[in-house]
N, C-alpha and C positions, 0 to 999 in steps of 0.2 A: 416429203420434207421432214427432216428430223426435228423433233420437238426440243425446245429450249428449256423445258421444265421437266424434271424427273417426277415420276409417279410416287405416291407415298411408299409403296413397297421398294421402289428403287432408291428412295432417300434412306430407307432403313438399311439397305445393303451398302450404300455408299458410306453411311455413318459407321457401320461395323468395320468396313475395310479401313476407314480412317483410324478407327480404334486399334486395329491390328498394327498399323504403322506406329501409332503412339505407344503401344505396349512394347514395341521393340526399340524405342528411341534410346540413343546412347546418353550417358550421363552429361557430357559436355554440351551436346546439342540440346538436351532438355533444359539445362541451366540457362544457356544463351537465349533460347526461344521463350523460356519462362520469364526471364528478365525483360525481354522485349515486350511480352504481353502485359506485364505489370506496368511497364513504362507507358504503353499505349493507352491503357485504361486510365492511368494517372493523368495523361495529357487530356483525355476526354473530360476528366473531373476538373482540371485546371481551366479549360475553356468554358465549361458550364458555369463555374463559379464566377468568372469575370463577367459573363453575359447576364447572370441573374442576380448578383449580389445587391444591386441598387434598385431593383424593381420592387416597388412598394406593395403592389397588388400581389397577394400570396399566390393565387392560382396562376396568374400570368408569369410570375417569377419562376414557379415550378415548371411551367411549360417551356419557358425559355431555356432553363437548365436542361430539361428533358430533350429539347430539340437539338442541343449542342453536344450533349454527352455521347451520343452514339458513335462519334468519330473514333472512340476507343475500340469498340468491337469491330467496326468496319476495318480498321487497320489490322486487327488480329486476323480477321477472316480473309481479307484480300491480300495482305502482305505476307501472312503466315506467321503464327506464333502459338505458344502453348499457354492457354488460359485455364486455370483450375476449374472454374465454374462451367465452362463449355465442355471440358474433358469429363465432367460427370456423366455425359452421355456414353462414355466407354462401358458403363455397366451393361448396356444392351448386348455388347459382344460377349460378356461373361454369361449372361442369361442364355444366349444362343449357343454357348459351349465352344466359342471360337478362340478364346484365350482365357487365361486364369485371372482370378481376382487379385492374386499376388502381384501380377504385372501391372494391373490397374492401380493398386495401392502404391506401388513404387513410383509410377508416373505422377500420381496425385501429390505425393510427398515432395518429390523433386520440383514439380511445377509450382506448388503452393509456396514453398520457401523462396523460389526464384521470383515468383510474382511479387512477393514482399520486398525483395531486393530492388527490383525494377521500379516499383511504386515509390520506394524510399529515395532512390536516386533522383527521380523527377521532383519529388517534394523538396528535397534539399536544393536542387537547382532553381526551382521556382522561388524558394525563400531567398536564395542568394542573388537572384536576378533583379530583385526589387519590385517584382510584380505585385506583391502584397501592399505596396504603397498606393495602389489605385484608390481613388476617392478619399484621399487624405488618410490612408491607412485603414479605411473601413473594410477593405477586402481582407486585410490581415486579421482584424477583429472578427470578421465573419468566419474565417478559417478556424479560429479558436472556438467560436460558438458552435460550429458544426460538429467539431470533435467532442465538445462537452455534451452536446445533445445526444450524440450516438453513444457516448460512454455512460449516459444516464438511463438508457433504455433497460427495461426489465428483461429477464431471460425470455419470458413468454412472448413479449412483443417483438424482440429481436429475432427469435426463432421463427415465428409466423411470418414476419416481414421477409426473412431470408428465403422461406419456402416460396412465397409469391414472386420474389425477385427472380429466382433461378428457373422457375417455370417459364417466365418470359424470356430470360436469356437463352435457355436451351431451345425454346421454340424459335428464337431468332436464328440460332445456329442451324437448327433442323431445317427451317424454311430457307435459309441462305444456301444450304446444300442442294435444294431443289433446282436452283438456277445454275445455268451453265455459262452465264456471262456476268461481267463485273457489275453492270447497272442493276441487274436483278438481285445480286447478292447485297449491294448497298441498300437498295430499297427495302428488302426483306429484313436486313439487319436493323434498319433505322426505327421502324414502327414499334416493335416490341420493347426495344431499349428505351425509346422515348416514353413509352407507357410506364415502365418500371421506375424511371427517374422522376417523372412527373408525379407519380403516386407516392414517391418517397420510400420505396422498398429498399431493403438492405442487401448490399453486394459486398462480400468479404474482401475482394481485391480492391474495389473502389475505396472501401473503408481503410485499407492499408495506407492508401494515399492521404485520405482526409485526416487520419490520426497522426501520421508522421508530420504532415504539414502543420497541423495544430500544435504539435510539440515544438517544432521549430519556431512557429509564430509566437508561442508563449514566452520565448526567450527575449522578445522585443517588448519593452515596457509600453511603447506607444500602441502596439497592437492589443496588448492586454487592456489598456485603458479604453481603446475603441470597442472592445468586446463588451464592456460594461458588466462583466460577470463577477460574481462574488467569489471569495477564496474557496468556498465549498464546491462551486461549479468548476472552477479552474483546476481543482484537484482531480477531476475526471479526465483531464487531458494529460494522460500519462500511461504508464504500463498497466495499471489496474483497469483503466477505462478500456484500453485495447483488448485485454483479456476478457473483460465482462461483455464486450461487444462481439469480438471475433469468434469466440467459442459458440454461442448460440446462432450467430449468423452463418458461420461455416456449416454447422450441422443442418440448419434450415436450408441452405443452398444445396447441400447433398440430398436432402429429402425431396426438394422441389425438382432438381435436375435428374439425379440418378434414379430415385424411386418412382416419382410420379410421371416424369416424361419418358425416360428410358423404359421404365417398367410398364407404362401404359401402352407404348407402341409395341413392346414385346408381346403383351397379352392380346392386343388388337389384331396382330397378324400371326398369332400362335399357330393357326391352322396351316400356314404356309411354311413354318419353320422346319418341319421334318423333311419335306421334299427339298427345300433349299440346302439344308445341311447335308443331305445325302448327295446332292449334286456336287457340292464342294468336295466331299470325301471322295467321290468317284473321280473328279478331275485331278485331285491330289495324288490318287493311286495310279493314274494312267501316265 
């Protein structure tokens, strides 16, 4: 009977093959799938915010948000989309010599920008839908506070938090690759993402949604009042706050996913690399 779970070495090969496909992706396809991924993650953020914003117990509130947020990555993995943080695993194929870093960089740039577009579209629709009026506008105030808090993080804190976040995100993608059925992929996607959101780690694509939503919410006086923030804190909800957060978080995500996870699995199975690559070369020449 065929196993429904791939072995670690098989996950590695499946991840590299997925990277080969991503490295060849066309511009329009990359943009569309990148927008979808940004939208999916934003939807996860929207659901998590609604579910957790009125929970007074901090730990419970974080867990509720963490339990709901994974819908975003589940949609990315099961339905198919291009997510920058998950695509950090493409570095494994570069280390294995299967495709060039130039192709990976091209993918990352296209997908990153497209993720931002997708997240912004959803944040605009959420704002226009009136969803932020929940709890008498408290949800709108929370959206502003979340953006201000993220914009006020120091470089070091945001960077370290970004590393921890994408270790978990890439492990979720890696683990979901092990399963050959939808249920297995859903379960494996859920736990690591729940963990990173509950812990409050920083994800660059999720933050694209939180910041743009905060900016939209800031245009509503009732939401600003509900936030209870000072003008100094409100100033963090804007372009400066986005840059101050996304730069270290994106770099941290790259270190966590591309360097620590892809790099670790490359080194862990390095003894198998030469024979596998030779096998691929022989197959390609025949």
